[in-house]
C-alpha positions, 0 to 999 in steps of 0.5 A: 719134429716127428722126423728129427732126432736132435743131433742125429738127424737134424736140429729143432730150433724154436721159432724166433729164437735167434740165439738158438739158431746162431748156436746151432749154426756155429756148431754145424760150421764146426762139424767135420764134413764126414759127420754132416754127411752121416747125419744127412744120410741118417735123416734121409733114411728116417724120412724114407722109413717114416714119411709117406707123401700120400698119407701126409697129403691126405691128412693135409687135404682133410685139414683144409676140408675141415675149415669152415668157408 
């Protein structure tokens, strides 16, 4: 969710919400290809600017190491 701007770079759908999923799928199918492409490019840029794989992997490593064995 921290990388998604709803209707600009993607959509967020609550887990298990089939109605929301089918609604978004219908909207996507109705969107012109040029809009979908622009949205994809905007999403790609947002990820490049806000996501660092090394930082995120370190967070994940710390999370796994905090789990009692």
